[in-house]
C-alpha positions as CSV (number, residue, x, y, z in Angstrom):
1,M,-11.1,-183.6,61.5
2,K,-11.2,-179.9,60.7
3,V,-13.8,-177.6,62.3
4,L,-14.5,-174.1,61.0
5,F,-16.1,-171.5,63.2
6,V,-17.9,-168.7,61.4
7,C,-19.3,-165.3,62.6
8,T,-20.0,-162.0,60.9
9,G,-16.6,-160.2,60.8
10,N,-14.1,-162.8,62.3
11,T,-13.2,-160.3,65.0
12,C,-14.9,-161.6,68.1
13,R,-16.9,-164.8,68.4
14,S,-15.3,-167.0,65.8
15,P,-11.7,-166.3,66.8
16,M,-12.6,-166.9,70.5
17,A,-14.3,-170.2,69.5
18,E,-11.2,-171.2,67.5
19,V,-8.8,-170.7,70.3
20,I,-11.1,-172.2,73.0
21,F,-11.6,-175.3,70.8
22,N,-7.9,-175.7,69.9
23,E,-6.8,-175.2,73.5
24,T,-9.3,-177.6,75.0
25,Y,-9.9,-180.3,72.4
26,H,-7.0,-182.0,70.8
27,K,-8.7,-184.5,68.5
28,A,-9.4,-182.0,65.8
29,E,-8.2,-178.7,64.5
30,A,-10.2,-175.5,64.3
31,A,-10.0,-172.3,62.3
32,S,-12.3,-169.3,62.0
33,R,-13.6,-167.0,59.3
34,G,-16.1,-164.2,58.8
35,L,-19.0,-163.8,56.4
36,F,-18.5,-160.0,55.9
37,V,-14.9,-159.1,56.7
38,Q,-13.7,-155.5,56.4
39,R,-10.3,-155.4,54.6
40,G,-7.6,-154.7,57.2
41,S,-9.8,-155.5,60.3
42,T,-8.2,-157.4,63.1
43,I,-9.5,-159.4,66.1
44,S,-10.9,-157.0,68.6
45,R,-8.8,-155.7,71.5
46,E,-11.2,-157.1,74.0
47,A,-11.2,-160.6,72.5
48,R,-7.4,-160.6,72.3
49,E,-7.1,-159.5,75.9
50,I,-9.5,-162.3,77.1
51,L,-7.7,-165.0,75.1
52,Q,-4.3,-163.7,76.4
53,R,-5.5,-163.7,80.0
54,E,-7.4,-167.1,79.9
55,Y,-5.0,-169.1,77.7
56,G,-1.9,-167.1,77.3
57,Y,-2.6,-167.1,73.6
58,D,-1.8,-164.0,71.5
59,V,-4.2,-163.7,68.6
60,D,-2.9,-160.8,66.6
61,R,-3.9,-161.3,63.1
62,E,-6.2,-159.9,60.4
63,A,-9.7,-161.2,60.1
64,E,-10.2,-163.7,57.3
65,E,-13.3,-164.0,55.0
66,L,-14.9,-167.4,54.4
67,M,-13.9,-168.8,51.0
68,D,-14.8,-171.9,48.9
69,L,-11.5,-173.6,50.0
70,D,-12.4,-173.2,53.7
71,M,-15.7,-175.0,53.1
72,A,-14.0,-177.9,51.2
73,D,-11.6,-178.5,54.1
74,A,-14.0,-178.5,57.0
75,E,-16.0,-181.4,58.3
76,Y,-18.0,-179.1,60.5
77,I,-18.9,-175.5,59.8
78,I,-20.2,-173.9,63.0
79,T,-21.9,-170.5,63.0
80,M,-22.8,-168.3,65.9
81,T,-26.3,-167.5,64.7
82,E,-29.1,-168.9,62.7
83,A,-28.8,-166.0,60.2
84,Q,-25.2,-166.8,59.6
85,K,-26.1,-170.5,59.1
86,R,-28.6,-169.5,56.5
87,E,-26.1,-167.2,54.7
88,V,-23.5,-170.0,54.6
89,K,-26.0,-172.4,53.2
90,R,-27.2,-169.9,50.7
91,R,-23.6,-169.3,49.4
92,Y,-22.2,-172.8,49.7
93,G,-24.8,-175.4,50.4
94,G,-25.1,-176.8,53.8
95,E,-25.2,-180.4,54.8
96,R,-22.3,-179.8,57.3
97,V,-23.4,-176.4,58.6
98,Y,-24.7,-176.0,62.2
99,T,-25.0,-173.3,64.8
100,L,-22.9,-173.8,67.9
101,K,-26.0,-173.9,70.1
102,E,-27.7,-176.4,67.7
103,L,-24.7,-178.8,68.1
104,A,-24.9,-178.4,71.9
105,G,-28.6,-179.3,71.9
106,E,-29.7,-175.7,72.7
107,S,-31.6,-173.1,70.7
108,G,-30.9,-169.5,70.0
109,D,-27.8,-167.4,69.0
110,V,-24.5,-166.6,70.6
111,M,-24.6,-162.9,71.4
112,D,-22.4,-160.6,69.4
113,P,-20.2,-158.5,71.7
114,Y,-18.8,-156.3,69.0
115,G,-18.7,-152.7,70.2
116,M,-19.7,-153.6,73.8
117,N,-17.7,-153.5,77.0
118,E,-15.4,-156.1,78.4
119,E,-18.1,-157.5,80.7
120,I,-20.2,-158.5,77.6
121,Y,-17.1,-160.0,75.9
122,L,-16.4,-162.1,79.0
123,K,-20.0,-163.2,79.1
124,T,-19.8,-164.2,75.4
125,F,-16.5,-165.9,75.9
126,S,-17.9,-167.9,78.8
127,E,-20.9,-169.0,76.8
128,I,-18.8,-170.1,73.9
129,R,-16.5,-172.0,76.2
130,K,-19.4,-173.8,77.8
131,L,-20.9,-174.7,74.5
132,I,-17.6,-176.0,73.1
133,H,-17.1,-178.1,76.2
134,K,-20.6,-179.5,75.7
135,I,-20.2,-180.4,72.0
136,T,-16.9,-182.1,72.4
137,Q,-18.5,-184.6,74.7
138,F,-21.0,-185.8,72.1
139,D,-20.2,-189.0,70.1
140,K,-21.8,-187.4,67.0
141,F,-19.2,-184.7,67.1
142,R,-16.2,-187.1,67.6
143,R,-17.2,-189.7,65.0
């Protein structure tokens, strides 16, 4: 099974979700993309440092924009916000599109830490990790 995490720029939340998922859940493979990626942007320094510290994982790559091929390959497309979910559905259709909180049985959005301090990044990282641990326990997710 392939899982695709989507956020706005593919610089903070979705790369963190990708690494957390791949490091903690080995029955599927995750990737991440952004809806509005600036050419040449990379994963934020704060997100890279947290992932290095928590998992020993160096994520030093350019942000990638969501494409048709990504949608075809993923069984689950998981966004960080309701607005992102609506945008993915508008562009590509959406029977496999969910928010992370929706899959975890919660409501609301995962906060965007972009441009904030490391404390906010850590808070967002912890929330994403908690939600991913929650969704990987559900039978509907593991099919």
